[in-house]
mmCIF file of the N, C-alpha and C atoms, coordinates in Angstrom:
data_MODEL
# 
_entry.id   MODEL 
# 
loop_
_atom_site.group_PDB 
_atom_site.id 
_atom_site.type_symbol 
_atom_site.label_atom_id 
_atom_site.label_alt_id 
_atom_site.label_comp_id 
_atom_site.label_asym_id 
_atom_site.label_entity_id 
_atom_site.label_seq_id 
_atom_site.pdbx_PDB_ins_code 
_atom_site.Cartn_x 
_atom_site.Cartn_y 
_atom_site.Cartn_z 
_atom_site.occupancy 
_atom_site.B_iso_or_equiv 
_atom_site.pdbx_formal_charge 
_atom_site.auth_seq_id 
_atom_site.auth_comp_id 
_atom_site.auth_asym_id 
_atom_site.auth_atom_id 
_atom_site.pdbx_PDB_model_num 
ATOM 1   N N  . MET A 1 1  ? 0.910   -1.248 -0.077 1.00 0.00 ? 1  MET A N  1 
ATOM 2   C CA . MET A 1 1  ? -0.091  0.168  0.046  1.00 0.00 ? 1  MET A CA 1 
ATOM 3   C C  . MET A 1 1  ? 1.057   1.053  -0.148 1.00 0.00 ? 1  MET A C  1 
ATOM 4   N N  . ASP A 1 2  ? 0.308   2.263  -0.633 1.00 0.00 ? 2  ASP A N  1 
ATOM 5   C CA . ASP A 1 2  ? 0.789   3.573  -0.889 1.00 0.00 ? 2  ASP A CA 1 
ATOM 6   C C  . ASP A 1 2  ? 0.500   4.373  -0.006 1.00 0.00 ? 2  ASP A C  1 
ATOM 7   N N  . THR A 1 3  ? 1.268   5.733  0.526  1.00 0.00 ? 3  THR A N  1 
ATOM 8   C CA . THR A 1 3  ? 0.954   6.654  1.455  1.00 0.00 ? 3  THR A CA 1 
ATOM 9   C C  . THR A 1 3  ? -0.604  7.451  1.049  1.00 0.00 ? 3  THR A C  1 
ATOM 10  N N  . VAL A 1 4  ? -0.618  7.337  -0.307 1.00 0.00 ? 4  VAL A N  1 
ATOM 11  C CA . VAL A 1 4  ? -2.008  8.195  -0.630 1.00 0.00 ? 4  VAL A CA 1 
ATOM 12  C C  . VAL A 1 4  ? -3.128  7.087  -0.334 1.00 0.00 ? 4  VAL A C  1 
ATOM 13  N N  . THR A 1 5  ? -2.863  6.249  -0.342 1.00 0.00 ? 5  THR A N  1 
ATOM 14  C CA . THR A 1 5  ? -4.194  5.081  -0.443 1.00 0.00 ? 5  THR A CA 1 
ATOM 15  C C  . THR A 1 5  ? -4.370  5.156  1.356  1.00 0.00 ? 5  THR A C  1 
ATOM 16  N N  . ALA A 1 6  ? -3.031  4.877  1.994  1.00 0.00 ? 6  ALA A N  1 
ATOM 17  C CA . ALA A 1 6  ? -3.531  4.977  3.353  1.00 0.00 ? 6  ALA A CA 1 
ATOM 18  C C  . ALA A 1 6  ? -4.330  6.291  3.678  1.00 0.00 ? 6  ALA A C  1 
ATOM 19  N N  . ILE A 1 7  ? -3.817  7.308  3.412  1.00 0.00 ? 7  ILE A N  1 
ATOM 20  C CA . ILE A 1 7  ? -4.355  8.716  3.644  1.00 0.00 ? 7  ILE A CA 1 
ATOM 21  C C  . ILE A 1 7  ? -5.773  8.470  3.302  1.00 0.00 ? 7  ILE A C  1 
ATOM 22  N N  . ARG A 1 8  ? -5.932  8.221  1.931  1.00 0.00 ? 8  ARG A N  1 
ATOM 23  C CA . ARG A 1 8  ? -7.347  7.887  1.735  1.00 0.00 ? 8  ARG A CA 1 
ATOM 24  C C  . ARG A 1 8  ? -8.284  7.304  2.470  1.00 0.00 ? 8  ARG A C  1 
ATOM 25  N N  . ASN A 1 9  ? -7.716  5.987  2.793  1.00 0.00 ? 9  ASN A N  1 
ATOM 26  C CA . ASN A 1 9  ? -8.626  5.005  3.558  1.00 0.00 ? 9  ASN A CA 1 
ATOM 27  C C  . ASN A 1 9  ? -8.857  5.876  5.126  1.00 0.00 ? 9  ASN A C  1 
ATOM 28  N N  . ARG A 1 10 ? -7.775  6.193  5.609  1.00 0.00 ? 10 ARG A N  1 
ATOM 29  C CA . ARG A 1 10 ? -7.749  7.038  6.941  1.00 0.00 ? 10 ARG A CA 1 
ATOM 30  C C  . ARG A 1 10 ? -9.161  7.790  6.928  1.00 0.00 ? 10 ARG A C  1 
ATOM 31  N N  . ILE A 1 11 ? -9.228  8.821  5.895  1.00 0.00 ? 11 ILE A N  1 
ATOM 32  C CA . ILE A 1 11 ? -10.340 10.045 5.601  1.00 0.00 ? 11 ILE A CA 1 
ATOM 33  C C  . ILE A 1 11 ? -11.352 9.047  5.635  1.00 0.00 ? 11 ILE A C  1 
ATOM 34  N N  . LEU A 1 12 ? -11.759 8.029  4.917  1.00 0.00 ? 12 LEU A N  1 
ATOM 35  C CA . LEU A 1 12 ? -12.791 7.115  4.658  1.00 0.00 ? 12 LEU A CA 1 
ATOM 36  C C  . LEU A 1 12 ? -13.112 6.662  5.988  1.00 0.00 ? 12 LEU A C  1 
ATOM 37  N N  . GLN A 1 13 ? -12.370 5.937  6.975  1.00 0.00 ? 13 GLN A N  1 
ATOM 38  C CA . GLN A 1 13 ? -12.497 5.279  8.015  1.00 0.00 ? 13 GLN A CA 1 
ATOM 39  C C  . GLN A 1 13 ? -13.143 6.212  9.138  1.00 0.00 ? 13 GLN A C  1 
ATOM 40  N N  . LEU A 1 14 ? -12.564 7.465  9.272  1.00 0.00 ? 14 LEU A N  1 
ATOM 41  C CA . LEU A 1 14 ? -12.947 8.534  9.948  1.00 0.00 ? 14 LEU A CA 1 
ATOM 42  C C  . LEU A 1 14 ? -14.576 8.966  9.753  1.00 0.00 ? 14 LEU A C  1 
ATOM 43  N N  . CYS A 1 15 ? -14.599 8.949  8.398  1.00 0.00 ? 15 CYS A N  1 
ATOM 44  C CA . CYS A 1 15 ? -15.905 9.793  8.387  1.00 0.00 ? 15 CYS A CA 1 
ATOM 45  C C  . CYS A 1 15 ? -17.156 8.725  8.399  1.00 0.00 ? 15 CYS A C  1 
ATOM 46  N N  . GLY A 1 16 ? -16.556 7.212  8.115  1.00 0.00 ? 16 GLY A N  1 
ATOM 47  C CA . GLY A 1 16 ? -17.706 6.161  8.675  1.00 0.00 ? 16 GLY A CA 1 
ATOM 48  C C  . GLY A 1 16 ? -17.712 6.257  10.212 1.00 0.00 ? 16 GLY A C  1 
ATOM 49  N N  . GLU A 1 17 ? -16.925 6.419  11.300 1.00 0.00 ? 17 GLU A N  1 
ATOM 50  C CA . GLU A 1 17 ? -17.087 6.161  12.477 1.00 0.00 ? 17 GLU A CA 1 
ATOM 51  C C  . GLU A 1 17 ? -17.724 7.217  12.971 1.00 0.00 ? 17 GLU A C  1 
ATOM 52  N N  . ARG A 1 18 ? -17.717 8.608  12.155 1.00 0.00 ? 18 ARG A N  1 
ATOM 53  C CA . ARG A 1 18 ? -18.333 9.563  12.786 1.00 0.00 ? 18 ARG A CA 1 
ATOM 54  C C  . ARG A 1 18 ? -19.556 9.540  12.208 1.00 0.00 ? 18 ARG A C  1 
ATOM 55  N N  . ASN A 1 19 ? -20.219 8.909  10.968 1.00 0.00 ? 19 ASN A N  1 
ATOM 56  C CA . ASN A 1 19 ? -21.275 9.005  10.263 1.00 0.00 ? 19 ASN A CA 1 
ATOM 57  C C  . ASN A 1 19 ? -21.318 10.647 9.587  1.00 0.00 ? 19 ASN A C  1 
ATOM 58  N N  . ILE A 1 20 ? -20.236 10.752 8.800  1.00 0.00 ? 20 ILE A N  1 
ATOM 59  C CA . ILE A 1 20 ? -20.479 12.105 8.279  1.00 0.00 ? 20 ILE A CA 1 
ATOM 60  C C  . ILE A 1 20 ? -20.072 11.773 6.781  1.00 0.00 ? 20 ILE A C  1 
ATOM 61  N N  . SER A 1 21 ? -20.610 12.612 6.194  1.00 0.00 ? 21 SER A N  1 
ATOM 62  C CA . SER A 1 21 ? -20.156 12.750 4.568  1.00 0.00 ? 21 SER A CA 1 
ATOM 63  C C  . SER A 1 21 ? -18.852 13.218 4.434  1.00 0.00 ? 21 SER A C  1 
ATOM 64  N N  . VAL A 1 22 ? -18.353 12.933 3.105  1.00 0.00 ? 22 VAL A N  1 
ATOM 65  C CA . VAL A 1 22 ? -17.439 13.949 2.648  1.00 0.00 ? 22 VAL A CA 1 
ATOM 66  C C  . VAL A 1 22 ? -17.457 15.341 2.375  1.00 0.00 ? 22 VAL A C  1 
ATOM 67  N N  . ASN A 1 23 ? -18.405 15.553 1.895  1.00 0.00 ? 23 ASN A N  1 
ATOM 68  C CA . ASN A 1 23 ? -19.011 16.882 1.767  1.00 0.00 ? 23 ASN A CA 1 
ATOM 69  C C  . ASN A 1 23 ? -19.188 17.855 3.588  1.00 0.00 ? 23 ASN A C  1 
ATOM 70  N N  . ARG A 1 24 ? -19.491 16.866 4.267  1.00 0.00 ? 24 ARG A N  1 
ATOM 71  C CA . ARG A 1 24 ? -19.889 17.395 5.667  1.00 0.00 ? 24 ARG A CA 1 
ATOM 72  C C  . ARG A 1 24 ? -18.051 17.596 6.084  1.00 0.00 ? 24 ARG A C  1 
ATOM 73  N N  . ILE A 1 25 ? -17.317 16.924 6.323  1.00 0.00 ? 25 ILE A N  1 
ATOM 74  C CA . ILE A 1 25 ? -15.874 16.953 6.621  1.00 0.00 ? 25 ILE A CA 1 
ATOM 75  C C  . ILE A 1 25 ? -15.259 18.111 6.137  1.00 0.00 ? 25 ILE A C  1 
ATOM 76  N N  . ALA A 1 26 ? -15.801 18.086 4.721  1.00 0.00 ? 26 ALA A N  1 
ATOM 77  C CA . ALA A 1 26 ? -14.928 19.393 3.877  1.00 0.00 ? 26 ALA A CA 1 
ATOM 78  C C  . ALA A 1 26 ? -15.506 20.684 4.722  1.00 0.00 ? 26 ALA A C  1 
ATOM 79  N N  . ASN A 1 27 ? -16.667 20.759 4.730  1.00 0.00 ? 27 ASN A N  1 
ATOM 80  C CA . ASN A 1 27 ? -17.197 21.795 5.539  1.00 0.00 ? 27 ASN A CA 1 
ATOM 81  C C  . ASN A 1 27 ? -16.581 22.151 6.837  1.00 0.00 ? 27 ASN A C  1 
ATOM 82  N N  . LEU A 1 28 ? -16.543 21.169 7.654  1.00 0.00 ? 28 LEU A N  1 
ATOM 83  C CA . LEU A 1 28 ? -15.792 21.424 9.315  1.00 0.00 ? 28 LEU A CA 1 
ATOM 84  C C  . LEU A 1 28 ? -14.487 21.793 8.937  1.00 0.00 ? 28 LEU A C  1 
ATOM 85  N N  . ALA A 1 29 ? -13.703 20.974 7.961  1.00 0.00 ? 29 ALA A N  1 
ATOM 86  C CA . ALA A 1 29 ? -12.330 21.268 7.966  1.00 0.00 ? 29 ALA A CA 1 
ATOM 87  C C  . ALA A 1 29 ? -12.377 22.758 7.290  1.00 0.00 ? 29 ALA A C  1 
ATOM 88  N N  . GLY A 1 30 ? -13.012 23.592 6.712  1.00 0.00 ? 30 GLY A N  1 
ATOM 89  C CA . GLY A 1 30 ? -13.137 24.841 6.112  1.00 0.00 ? 30 GLY A CA 1 
ATOM 90  C C  . GLY A 1 30 ? -12.313 24.481 4.683  1.00 0.00 ? 30 GLY A C  1 
ATOM 91  N N  . LEU A 1 31 ? -12.411 23.410 3.910  1.00 0.00 ? 31 LEU A N  1 
ATOM 92  C CA . LEU A 1 31 ? -12.130 23.196 2.659  1.00 0.00 ? 31 LEU A CA 1 
ATOM 93  C C  . LEU A 1 31 ? -12.949 22.738 1.824  1.00 0.00 ? 31 LEU A C  1 
ATOM 94  N N  . PRO A 1 32 ? -12.791 23.128 0.194  1.00 0.00 ? 32 PRO A N  1 
ATOM 95  C CA . PRO A 1 32 ? -13.637 22.966 -0.914 1.00 0.00 ? 32 PRO A CA 1 
ATOM 96  C C  . PRO A 1 32 ? -14.005 21.200 -0.815 1.00 0.00 ? 32 PRO A C  1 
ATOM 97  N N  . PRO A 1 33 ? -15.068 20.835 -1.107 1.00 0.00 ? 33 PRO A N  1 
ATOM 98  C CA . PRO A 1 33 ? -15.462 19.374 -1.103 1.00 0.00 ? 33 PRO A CA 1 
ATOM 99  C C  . PRO A 1 33 ? -14.660 19.193 -2.467 1.00 0.00 ? 33 PRO A C  1 
ATOM 100 N N  . SER A 1 34 ? -14.085 19.626 -2.998 1.00 0.00 ? 34 SER A N  1 
ATOM 101 C CA . SER A 1 34 ? -13.425 18.939 -4.197 1.00 0.00 ? 34 SER A CA 1 
ATOM 102 C C  . SER A 1 34 ? -12.004 19.052 -3.742 1.00 0.00 ? 34 SER A C  1 
ATOM 103 N N  . SER A 1 35 ? -11.592 19.267 -3.060 1.00 0.00 ? 35 SER A N  1 
ATOM 104 C CA . SER A 1 35 ? -10.123 19.417 -2.497 1.00 0.00 ? 35 SER A CA 1 
ATOM 105 C C  . SER A 1 35 ? -10.408 17.772 -1.869 1.00 0.00 ? 35 SER A C  1 
ATOM 106 N N  . VAL A 1 36 ? -11.334 17.549 -1.094 1.00 0.00 ? 36 VAL A N  1 
ATOM 107 C CA . VAL A 1 36 ? -11.227 16.305 -0.225 1.00 0.00 ? 36 VAL A CA 1 
ATOM 108 C C  . VAL A 1 36 ? -11.493 15.031 -1.175 1.00 0.00 ? 36 VAL A C  1 
ATOM 109 N N  . LYS A 1 37 ? -12.384 15.512 -2.328 1.00 0.00 ? 37 LYS A N  1 
ATOM 110 C CA . LYS A 1 37 ? -12.675 14.241 -3.048 1.00 0.00 ? 37 LYS A CA 1 
ATOM 111 C C  . LYS A 1 37 ? -11.598 14.218 -4.363 1.00 0.00 ? 37 LYS A C  1 
ATOM 112 N N  . ASN A 1 38 ? -10.516 15.213 -4.455 1.00 0.00 ? 38 ASN A N  1 
ATOM 113 C CA . ASN A 1 38 ? -9.389  14.819 -5.365 1.00 0.00 ? 38 ASN A CA 1 
ATOM 114 C C  . ASN A 1 38 ? -8.561  13.640 -4.577 1.00 0.00 ? 38 ASN A C  1 
ATOM 115 N N  . ILE A 1 39 ? -8.621  13.885 -3.428 1.00 0.00 ? 39 ILE A N  1 
ATOM 116 C CA . ILE A 1 39 ? -7.755  12.984 -2.440 1.00 0.00 ? 39 ILE A CA 1 
ATOM 117 C C  . ILE A 1 39 ? -8.240  11.907 -2.402 1.00 0.00 ? 39 ILE A C  1 
ATOM 118 N N  . LEU A 1 40 ? -9.560  11.664 -2.150 1.00 0.00 ? 40 LEU A N  1 
ATOM 119 C CA . LEU A 1 40 ? -10.127 9.894  -1.940 1.00 0.00 ? 40 LEU A CA 1 
ATOM 120 C C  . LEU A 1 40 ? -10.337 9.529  -3.516 1.00 0.00 ? 40 LEU A C  1 
ATOM 121 N N  . TYR A 1 41 ? -10.651 10.156 -4.689 1.00 0.00 ? 41 TYR A N  1 
ATOM 122 C CA . TYR A 1 41 ? -10.369 9.584  -5.785 1.00 0.00 ? 41 TYR A CA 1 
ATOM 123 C C  . TYR A 1 41 ? -9.433  9.852  -6.796 1.00 0.00 ? 41 TYR A C  1 
ATOM 124 N N  . GLY A 1 42 ? -8.194  9.750  -5.887 1.00 0.00 ? 42 GLY A N  1 
ATOM 125 C CA . GLY A 1 42 ? -6.893  9.444  -6.801 1.00 0.00 ? 42 GLY A CA 1 
ATOM 126 C C  . GLY A 1 42 ? -6.470  10.687 -7.378 1.00 0.00 ? 42 GLY A C  1 
ATOM 127 N N  . LYS A 1 43 ? -7.140  11.830 -7.755 1.00 0.00 ? 43 LYS A N  1 
ATOM 128 C CA . LYS A 1 43 ? -6.853  13.050 -8.492 1.00 0.00 ? 43 LYS A CA 1 
ATOM 129 C C  . LYS A 1 43 ? -5.490  13.769 -8.117 1.00 0.00 ? 43 LYS A C  1 
ATOM 130 N N  . SER A 1 44 ? -5.656  13.785 -6.460 1.00 0.00 ? 44 SER A N  1 
ATOM 131 C CA . SER A 1 44 ? -4.449  14.452 -5.993 1.00 0.00 ? 44 SER A CA 1 
ATOM 132 C C  . SER A 1 44 ? -3.408  13.379 -5.077 1.00 0.00 ? 44 SER A C  1 
ATOM 133 N N  . GLN A 1 45 ? -2.172  13.265 -5.822 1.00 0.00 ? 45 GLN A N  1 
ATOM 134 C CA . GLN A 1 45 ? -1.563  11.990 -5.576 1.00 0.00 ? 45 GLN A CA 1 
ATOM 135 C C  . GLN A 1 45 ? -0.231  12.730 -4.492 1.00 0.00 ? 45 GLN A C  1 
ATOM 136 N N  . ASN A 1 46 ? -0.069  13.775 -3.861 1.00 0.00 ? 46 ASN A N  1 
ATOM 137 C CA . ASN A 1 46 ? 0.328   14.292 -3.077 1.00 0.00 ? 46 ASN A CA 1 
ATOM 138 C C  . ASN A 1 46 ? 0.138   15.450 -1.964 1.00 0.00 ? 46 ASN A C  1 
ATOM 139 N N  . PRO A 1 47 ? -1.232  14.805 -1.149 1.00 0.00 ? 47 PRO A N  1 
ATOM 140 C CA . PRO A 1 47 ? -2.214  15.601 -0.443 1.00 0.00 ? 47 PRO A CA 1 
ATOM 141 C C  . PRO A 1 47 ? -0.901  16.588 0.570  1.00 0.00 ? 47 PRO A C  1 
ATOM 142 N N  . LYS A 1 48 ? -1.359  18.092 0.706  1.00 0.00 ? 48 LYS A N  1 
ATOM 143 C CA . LYS A 1 48 ? -0.448  18.641 1.591  1.00 0.00 ? 48 LYS A CA 1 
ATOM 144 C C  . LYS A 1 48 ? -0.820  18.156 2.917  1.00 0.00 ? 48 LYS A C  1 
ATOM 145 N N  . ILE A 1 49 ? 0.057   18.544 3.555  1.00 0.00 ? 49 ILE A N  1 
ATOM 146 C CA . ILE A 1 49 ? -0.066  18.255 5.073  1.00 0.00 ? 49 ILE A CA 1 
ATOM 147 C C  . ILE A 1 49 ? -0.825  19.646 5.793  1.00 0.00 ? 49 ILE A C  1 
ATOM 148 N N  . ILE A 1 50 ? -1.089  20.471 5.167  1.00 0.00 ? 50 ILE A N  1 
ATOM 149 C CA . ILE A 1 50 ? -1.831  21.630 5.566  1.00 0.00 ? 50 ILE A CA 1 
ATOM 150 C C  . ILE A 1 50 ? -3.543  21.039 5.302  1.00 0.00 ? 50 ILE A C  1 
ATOM 151 N N  . THR A 1 51 ? -3.634  20.528 4.234  1.00 0.00 ? 51 THR A N  1 
ATOM 152 C CA . THR A 1 51 ? -4.639  20.242 3.615  1.00 0.00 ? 51 THR A CA 1 
ATOM 153 C C  . THR A 1 51 ? -5.182  18.852 5.077  1.00 0.00 ? 51 THR A C  1 
ATOM 154 N N  . ILE A 1 52 ? -4.363  18.060 5.105  1.00 0.00 ? 52 ILE A N  1 
ATOM 155 C CA . ILE A 1 52 ? -4.667  16.940 6.259  1.00 0.00 ? 52 ILE A CA 1 
ATOM 156 C C  . ILE A 1 52 ? -4.874  17.679 7.663  1.00 0.00 ? 52 ILE A C  1 
ATOM 157 N N  . LYS A 1 53 ? -4.092  18.393 8.061  1.00 0.00 ? 53 LYS A N  1 
ATOM 158 C CA . LYS A 1 53 ? -4.077  19.060 9.124  1.00 0.00 ? 53 LYS A CA 1 
ATOM 159 C C  . LYS A 1 53 ? -5.634  19.882 9.325  1.00 0.00 ? 53 LYS A C  1 
ATOM 160 N N  . SER A 1 54 ? -6.349  20.275 8.255  1.00 0.00 ? 54 SER A N  1 
ATOM 161 C CA . SER A 1 54 ? -7.766  21.104 8.370  1.00 0.00 ? 54 SER A CA 1 
ATOM 162 C C  . SER A 1 54 ? -8.677  19.681 8.328  1.00 0.00 ? 54 SER A C  1 
ATOM 163 N N  . LEU A 1 55 ? -8.302  18.900 7.573  1.00 0.00 ? 55 LEU A N  1 
ATOM 164 C CA . LEU A 1 55 ? -9.306  17.474 8.067  1.00 0.00 ? 55 LEU A CA 1 
ATOM 165 C C  . LEU A 1 55 ? -9.198  17.243 9.479  1.00 0.00 ? 55 LEU A C  1 
ATOM 166 N N  . CYS A 1 56 ? -8.147  17.026 9.942  1.00 0.00 ? 56 CYS A N  1 
ATOM 167 C CA . CYS A 1 56 ? -8.160  16.760 11.335 1.00 0.00 ? 56 CYS A CA 1 
ATOM 168 C C  . CYS A 1 56 ? -8.655  17.621 12.369 1.00 0.00 ? 56 CYS A C  1 
ATOM 169 N N  . ASP A 1 57 ? -8.760  19.028 12.229 1.00 0.00 ? 57 ASP A N  1 
ATOM 170 C CA . ASP A 1 57 ? -9.377  19.953 12.561 1.00 0.00 ? 57 ASP A CA 1 
ATOM 171 C C  . ASP A 1 57 ? -10.800 19.513 12.793 1.00 0.00 ? 57 ASP A C  1 
ATOM 172 N N  . GLY A 1 58 ? -11.229 19.147 11.756 1.00 0.00 ? 58 GLY A N  1 
ATOM 173 C CA . GLY A 1 58 ? -12.641 19.149 11.228 1.00 0.00 ? 58 GLY A CA 1 
ATOM 174 C C  . GLY A 1 58 ? -13.009 17.768 12.005 1.00 0.00 ? 58 GLY A C  1 
ATOM 175 N N  . PHE A 1 59 ? -12.372 16.861 11.977 1.00 0.00 ? 59 PHE A N  1 
ATOM 176 C CA . PHE A 1 59 ? -12.763 15.458 12.587 1.00 0.00 ? 59 PHE A CA 1 
ATOM 177 C C  . PHE A 1 59 ? -12.505 15.605 13.859 1.00 0.00 ? 59 PHE A C  1 
ATOM 178 N N  . GLY A 1 60 ? -11.832 16.677 14.587 1.00 0.00 ? 60 GLY A N  1 
ATOM 179 C CA . GLY A 1 60 ? -11.548 16.753 16.217 1.00 0.00 ? 60 GLY A CA 1 
ATOM 180 C C  . GLY A 1 60 ? -10.234 15.909 16.977 1.00 0.00 ? 60 GLY A C  1 
ATOM 181 N N  . ILE A 1 61 ? -9.440  15.831 15.700 1.00 0.00 ? 61 ILE A N  1 
ATOM 182 C CA . ILE A 1 61 ? -8.412  15.098 16.051 1.00 0.00 ? 61 ILE A CA 1 
ATOM 183 C C  . ILE A 1 61 ? -7.062  15.440 15.956 1.00 0.00 ? 61 ILE A C  1 
ATOM 184 N N  . THR A 1 62 ? -5.817  14.893 16.347 1.00 0.00 ? 62 THR A N  1 
ATOM 185 C CA . THR A 1 62 ? -4.454  15.586 16.266 1.00 0.00 ? 62 THR A CA 1 
ATOM 186 C C  . THR A 1 62 ? -3.826  14.592 14.892 1.00 0.00 ? 62 THR A C  1 
ATOM 187 N N  . LEU A 1 63 ? -3.155  15.896 14.185 1.00 0.00 ? 63 LEU A N  1 
ATOM 188 C CA . LEU A 1 63 ? -2.147  14.624 13.214 1.00 0.00 ? 63 LEU A CA 1 
ATOM 189 C C  . LEU A 1 63 ? -1.514  13.474 13.590 1.00 0.00 ? 63 LEU A C  1 
ATOM 190 N N  . GLY A 1 64 ? -0.888  13.408 15.107 1.00 0.00 ? 64 GLY A N  1 
ATOM 191 C CA . GLY A 1 64 ? -0.874  12.321 15.359 1.00 0.00 ? 64 GLY A CA 1 
ATOM 192 C C  . GLY A 1 64 ? -1.383  11.113 15.488 1.00 0.00 ? 64 GLY A C  1 
ATOM 193 N N  . GLU A 1 65 ? -2.738  11.433 16.293 1.00 0.00 ? 65 GLU A N  1 
ATOM 194 C CA . GLU A 1 65 ? -4.048  10.508 15.752 1.00 0.00 ? 65 GLU A CA 1 
ATOM 195 C C  . GLU A 1 65 ? -4.307  9.676  14.242 1.00 0.00 ? 65 GLU A C  1 
ATOM 196 N N  . PHE A 1 66 ? -4.193  10.835 13.726 1.00 0.00 ? 66 PHE A N  1 
ATOM 197 C CA . PHE A 1 66 ? -4.729  10.926 12.581 1.00 0.00 ? 66 PHE A CA 1 
ATOM 198 C C  . PHE A 1 66 ? -3.640  9.233  11.557 1.00 0.00 ? 66 PHE A C  1 
ATOM 199 N N  . PHE A 1 67 ? -2.400  9.634  12.098 1.00 0.00 ? 67 PHE A N  1 
ATOM 200 C CA . PHE A 1 67 ? -1.121  9.067  11.175 1.00 0.00 ? 67 PHE A CA 1 
ATOM 201 C C  . PHE A 1 67 ? -0.847  7.748  12.433 1.00 0.00 ? 67 PHE A C  1 
ATOM 202 N N  . SER A 1 68 ? -1.727  7.715  13.369 1.00 0.00 ? 68 SER A N  1 
ATOM 203 C CA . SER A 1 68 ? -1.369  6.410  14.421 1.00 0.00 ? 68 SER A CA 1 
ATOM 204 C C  . SER A 1 68 ? -2.264  5.352  14.127 1.00 0.00 ? 68 SER A C  1 
ATOM 205 N N  . THR A 1 69 ? -1.993  4.605  13.006 1.00 0.00 ? 69 THR A N  1 
ATOM 206 C CA . THR A 1 69 ? -2.890  3.841  12.564 1.00 0.00 ? 69 THR A CA 1 
ATOM 207 C C  . THR A 1 69 ? -1.517  2.510  12.122 1.00 0.00 ? 69 THR A C  1 
ATOM 208 N N  . PRO A 1 70 ? -2.097  1.345  12.287 1.00 0.00 ? 70 PRO A N  1 
ATOM 209 C CA . PRO A 1 70 ? -1.253  -0.068 12.027 1.00 0.00 ? 70 PRO A CA 1 
ATOM 210 C C  . PRO A 1 70 ? -1.035  0.388  10.342 1.00 0.00 ? 70 PRO A C  1 
ATOM 211 N N  . GLU A 1 71 ? -1.800  0.830  9.283  1.00 0.00 ? 71 GLU A N  1 
ATOM 212 C CA . GLU A 1 71 ? -1.727  1.017  8.263  1.00 0.00 ? 71 GLU A CA 1 
ATOM 213 C C  . GLU A 1 71 ? -0.395  2.072  7.836  1.00 0.00 ? 71 GLU A C  1 
ATOM 214 N N  . PHE A 1 72 ? -0.282  3.448  8.686  1.00 0.00 ? 72 PHE A N  1 
ATOM 215 C CA . PHE A 1 72 ? 0.763   3.841  8.530  1.00 0.00 ? 72 PHE A CA 1 
ATOM 216 C C  . PHE A 1 72 ? 1.879   3.485  8.551  1.00 0.00 ? 72 PHE A C  1 
ATOM 217 N N  . ASP A 1 73 ? 1.815   2.736  10.086 1.00 0.00 ? 73 ASP A N  1 
ATOM 218 C CA . ASP A 1 73 ? 3.036   2.053  10.477 1.00 0.00 ? 73 ASP A CA 1 
ATOM 219 C C  . ASP A 1 73 ? 4.065   0.961  9.598  1.00 0.00 ? 73 ASP A C  1 
ATOM 220 N N  . ALA A 1 74 ? 3.107   0.412  8.879  1.00 0.00 ? 74 ALA A N  1 
ATOM 221 C CA . ALA A 1 74 ? 3.290   -0.950 8.213  1.00 0.00 ? 74 ALA A CA 1 
ATOM 222 C C  . ALA A 1 74 ? 3.686   -0.363 6.481  1.00 0.00 ? 74 ALA A C  1 
ATOM 223 N N  . LEU A 1 75 ? 3.717   1.053  6.429  1.00 0.00 ? 75 LEU A N  1 
ATOM 224 C CA . LEU A 1 75 ? 4.212   1.671  5.020  1.00 0.00 ? 75 LEU A CA 1 
ATOM 225 C C  . LEU A 1 75 ? 5.943   1.221  5.162  1.00 0.00 ? 75 LEU A C  1 
ATOM 226 N N  . GLU A 1 76 ? 6.406   1.104  3.878  1.00 0.00 ? 76 GLU A N  1 
ATOM 227 C CA . GLU A 1 76 ? 7.861   0.785  3.751  1.00 0.00 ? 76 GLU A CA 1 
ATOM 228 C C  . GLU A 1 76 ? 8.437   1.998  3.267  1.00 0.00 ? 76 GLU A C  1 
ATOM 229 N N  . GLN A 1 77 ? 9.683   2.246  3.526  1.00 0.00 ? 77 GLN A N  1 
ATOM 230 C CA . GLN A 1 77 ? 10.559  3.455  3.171  1.00 0.00 ? 77 GLN A CA 1 
ATOM 231 C C  . GLN A 1 77 ? 10.645  3.133  1.822  1.00 0.00 ? 77 GLN A C  1 
ATOM 232 N N  . THR A 1 78 ? 10.233  4.605  1.056  1.00 0.00 ? 78 THR A N  1 
ATOM 233 C CA . THR A 1 78 ? 10.220  4.583  -0.360 1.00 0.00 ? 78 THR A CA 1 
ATOM 234 C C  . THR A 1 78 ? 11.902  4.920  -0.672 1.00 0.00 ? 78 THR A C  1 
ATOM 235 N N  . LEU A 1 79 ? 12.595  5.318  0.048  1.00 0.00 ? 79 LEU A N  1 
ATOM 236 C CA . LEU A 1 79 ? 14.385  5.509  0.168  1.00 0.00 ? 79 LEU A CA 1 
ATOM 237 C C  . LEU A 1 79 ? 14.764  5.048  0.841  1.00 0.00 ? 79 LEU A C  1 
ATOM 238 N N  . LYS A 1 80 ? 15.866  3.770  0.054  1.00 0.00 ? 80 LYS A N  1 
ATOM 239 C CA . LYS A 1 80 ? 16.676  3.002  0.997  1.00 0.00 ? 80 LYS A CA 1 
ATOM 240 C C  . LYS A 1 80 ? 18.147  3.232  0.853  1.00 0.00 ? 80 LYS A C  1 
# 
């Protein structure tokens, strides 16, 4: 799994846990819905940390909580 897929999966997981739509989290995060959808549908291959931080604010979690999952822990180094 790559990092972008892990980010997409985490956003979808958090939306599911909180029973909120993609449009709702975009609104809560102060982002255009198209920005969130671009991440989810693979158009954004390099989501900015500021965008992820805004999503975290919308979810009411920290960046650490966002990235503290087995999926992110299992990502392999891209440079060796």
